[in-house]
N, C-alpha and C positions, 0 to 999 in steps of 0.2 A: 535358672531363674523361675521356671514354672513352679518348682517346689516352694520357693519363697513367696510367690504370688498366691499359691494355694494356701499356705500357712497364714500369711499376713491378711489376705483377703478373707479367708475363712474365719480367722479370729475377729477381725473387724466386723464382719457381717453377723457373727454369732453374738458378739457383745452389743452391737448397735441395733440389731433387729430381732434376733431370735429370743434373747433373754427378755427384753421388754414385752414382746408379743406373748411369750409364755406366761409372764406375770399377769398380763391382761386376761388370758384365756383361763389359766388355772387359778388365778387369784390367791396364790400361796407362794411366798418366797421359799418355804421349805420344800414344796413339791418341785419347784423349778430347780432348786439346789440339787436335788437328787438326779435330775436329768443332767445338769451341768457337771456333776461328779463323773458321770460316764463319758461325757463329751470331752472334758478337759484332758483326759488320758490321751485321746487322739490328737488334740491340739498340741500337747506336749511332744508326742511322737513326731508330728510334722515339724514342730519347732526344732527338735533335735536334728532331724535330717537336714533342715534348712541351714542350721548353724554349721554343720559339717560341709555342706556344699558351698556355703559362703567362705569357709576357710580355704577350700580348694581355689576359689576365685582370688582370694588374697595372695596365695602362694604364686599364682600365675600373673599377678598384677605387675605392670611396668613400674619399676622402682625409680624411674627418672623424676617423677613428680612426688617429691618427698611429702609435701603437705597432704596430698591425696592419700598416699599410703598410710601415713600416720593417723589421719582422720578415719580412714577405713578400718585400720586395726583397732583404734579406740572404740568405734561404734560396734565392731564385731565383738570386742571384749565385753562390752556392756550387755549385748544380746546374749552371749554365751554364759556369762556369769548369772544373768537373770534366768536363763533356761535351766541351768543346773539348780538354782534355788527353787524354781517352780517344781522341778522333778522331785526334789527332796521334800518340799512342803506338801505335795499332793498326798502321799501316803499318810502323813501326819494328820492332815485334814480328814482323810478317809477313816482314820482310826477314831475320830470323834463322832462318827455317824453310825447309826444302825440302819444299813441299807434295806434290810428285810422289812422292818417295821416303820421305816421312814421317820426315825426319831434321832434327836441329838443325844449323844452320850455325855457331851460336855459343851453346852450351848455357849457359855461365855468364852471358853477357850477356843471354840470353833470360830466364833465371830471375830475374835482378836486375830487369830492366825489367818483367817480368810481376808481380813482387811489388809494384812501384810502381803498376802498372795496377790491381791488385786493391785496394790501399789507396785509390786515388782513387775507384774504383767504390763502395767501401764508404762513403766520406765522402759521395759523391753520394746514395747510397741513404738514408743517415742524415739528410741535409738535406731530402730529398723528403718524408719522413714528416711532419715538422712543417709543411712548406709546404702539404701537402694539408689538414692540420688548420686552418691559418690561412685557407685558401680557404673552408672550410666556415663558419668564424666570420664571414668577410667576407660571404659569400652570405646567411647567416642575418641579419646586420645589415641588409643591403640589402633583404631581404624584409620585415623589420620596418618599415623606413622607408617602403617602398612601401605596405605595408598601412596604416600610420598615416596617410600622406598621402591615401590613397583614402578612409579613414573620416572624415577631416576635410572632405572635399568635399561 
């Protein structure tokens, strides 16, 4: 769970605090974008690790609560498909930038693809919140089952 918190919390803090602050300090969307270019690599790495660990959780989940399992698989699928899309889009976005001179090679193409990237990241974030809630419900259910089984022994 720590990896998920690191990824989700880091992404949320970066999007909600760091980027707006950087815009205020640097005064340039372009300059902030080149910082973001480097940081999103690591956000994507942590997102990929989180998706794998969430999969392990799903495999270990108690199957007796079908609605819970189905919901968790659905949210995990959205998280993972989004993560794959972000990983695929990132190099395409990088290819539209000249990192050395901090220039756009294809400004219109970059802005279009970047908007898609942001939408996908937002959808992923929105799927992760209920997924984490579902994990807590599943863990609570498993704890109750374990406690009940031990008390009956």
